C-alpha positions in Angstrom: 22.4 -18.0 -15.0 19.3 -18.6 -17.1 17.1 -18.3 -14.0 18.8 -15.1 -12.9 17.9 -13.1 -16.1 14.1 -13.8 -16.0 14.1 -13.2 -12.3 15.8 -9.9 -12.8 13.2 -8.8 -15.4 10.4 -9.8 -13.0 12.0 -7.8 -10.2 12.5 -4.8 -12.4 8.9 -5.0 -13.7 7.6 -5.1 -10.1 9.7 -2.1 -9.1 8.5 -0.2 -12.1 4.9 -1.0 -11.3 5.3 0.0 -7.7 6.9 3.4 -8.8 4.0 4.0 -11.2 1.3 3.3 -8.6 2.5 5.8 -6.1 0.7 8.7 -7.7 -2.5 10.1 -6.2 -3.7 10.8 -9.8 -5.5 8.4 -12.1 -4.5 10.3 -15.2 -1.6 12.8 -15.8 -4.0 15.4 -17.4 -6.1 18.3 -16.4 -9.7 18.7 -17.7 -10.8 22.3 -17.9 -14.5 23.3 -18.0 -15.5 26.6 -19.6 -19.0 28.1 -19.6 -19.4 30.0 -22.9 -22.1 32.4 -23.9 -22.7 30.8 -27.4 -21.7 27.2 -27.7 -21.8 27.1 -31.6 -19.7 30.2 -31.9 -17.1 28.9 -29.4 -17.0 25.4 -31.0 -16.3 27.1 -34.3 -13.6 29.2 -32.8 -11.8 26.3 -31.0 -12.2 23.8 -33.9 -11.7 26.0 -36.9 -9.5 28.8 -35.7 -7.3 26.9 -33.2 -7.6 23.4 -34.8 -8.9 21.5 -31.8 -10.7 18.2 -32.3 -14.1 17.4 -30.8 -13.6 14.0 -29.0 -16.9 13.6 -27.1 -20.0 14.8 -25.5 -21.2 14.6 -21.9 -24.9 15.0 -21.1 -25.5 16.5 -17.6 -29.1 16.1 -16.7 -30.9 18.2 -14.1 -30.8 15.6 -11.4 -27.0 15.1 -11.7 -26.5 18.9 -12.0 -28.3 19.4 -8.7 -27.0 16.4 -6.7 -23.3 17.0 -7.8 -23.6 20.7 -7.0 -22.3 21.6 -10.5 -25.3 23.4 -12.0 -27.9 23.7 -9.3 -30.2 21.6 -11.4 -29.7 23.2 -14.8 -29.2 20.6 -17.5 -26.4 21.1 -20.1 -24.4 19.3 -22.6 -20.6 19.4 -22.5 -18.6 19.3 -25.7 -15.1 17.8 -25.1 -12.2 19.1 -27.2 -8.5 18.3 -27.4 -5.5 19.6 -29.3 -5.1 16.0 -30.6 -7.0 12.8 -30.0 -4.5 11.4 -27.5 -5.5 9.9 -24.1 -3.0 12.2 -22.3 -4.1 15.4 -24.1 -5.7 18.1 -21.9 -9.5 18.1 -22.2 -11.1 21.5 -23.0 -14.8 21.2 -22.0 -17.2 23.7 -23.4 -20.8 24.2 -22.1 -23.5 26.8 -22.3 -26.7 27.6 -20.4 -29.9 29.3 -21.3 -29.5 31.9 -18.6 -26.1 33.4 -17.9 -24.9 36.5 -16.0 -23.0 38.3 -18.7 -19.6 39.6 -17.6 -17.7 42.4 -19.2 -15.1 41.1 -21.7 -11.7 41.7 -20.0 -9.1 43.9 -21.7 -6.1 42.4 -19.7 -5.4 39.3 -17.6 -5.6 41.4 -14.4 -9.2 42.4 -15.1 -10.7 39.6 -13.1 -10.0 36.6 -10.9 -10.0 32.9 -11.7 -8.7 31.2 -14.9 -7.5 34.0 -17.1 -5.5 32.4 -19.9 -4.3 29.2 -21.6 -1.0 28.7 -23.2 -0.6 26.5 -26.3 2.8 25.4 -27.6 2.8 25.2 -31.4 5.3 23.9 -33.9 4.9 26.7 -36.4 3.0 30.0 -35.9 2.1 30.7 -39.5 -1.0 28.4 -39.8 -2.4 29.8 -36.6 -1.8 33.4 -37.6 -3.5 32.7 -41.0 -6.6 31.2 -39.3 -6.8 34.0 -36.8 -6.7 36.6 -39.6 -9.2 34.7 -41.8 -11.6 34.7 -38.8 -11.0 38.3 -37.9 -9.6 37.5 -34.5 -7.6 40.5 -33.4 -4.1 40.0 -31.9 -3.5 41.9 -28.7 -0.5 44.2 -28.0 2.2 44.3 -30.6 1.9 40.6 -31.4 3.6 38.6 -32.7 6.4 39.3 -30.2 9.8 37.6 -30.7 10.8 35.8 -27.5 14.1 34.5 -28.7 15.6 33.9 -32.1 12.9 32.2 -34.1 10.4 31.8 -31.2 7.3 34.0 -31.0 4.5 34.8 -28.6 1.0 35.7 -29.8 -1.9 36.8 -27.6 -5.6 36.9 -28.5 -9.0 36.2 -26.9 -11.7 33.6 -27.5 -15.3 34.8 -28.2 -16.0 35.2 -24.4 -12.7 36.9 -23.5 -10.5 34.1 -22.3 -6.9 35.0 -23.2 -5.0 32.5 -25.3 -1.3 32.5 -25.8 0.5 30.7 -28.6 4.2 30.2 -28.3 6.2 28.6 -31.0 8.5 28.8 -34.0 8.0 31.3 -36.8 
């Protein structure tokens, strides 16, 4: 009987490891890169208005930018932000370039193609609404809009026009 219990644990551990290794993904997160018109302004917005944390910097030199196909040879620095410093938190990567083709700021999500908005689930809406007001970030539509008893939806835009939804308790 003593031999059976450890053998059972070893078998269960092997099965668990096998189930874990069947994913094609190295990490269960998505990293999102965003080109912004003014890096300092966007860092201020995401850190001080939304409360994200800066967790790292990635330097992309001209050679890597060209050979990887990312920038065509333009160097840049990527500032990595997360909602919290957790290895499984989504990474929000901000970067800026000296020359950009300015696009019109969209009024609604259907005003362009590609990534249009991000949704952030929050515990309580009030601290976010306070920071949005303190930083003169206008809410869109008739926000906040009640979704169900005690849960609210708020929509606004970052400095470059990316729509951000907050969904959470009052």
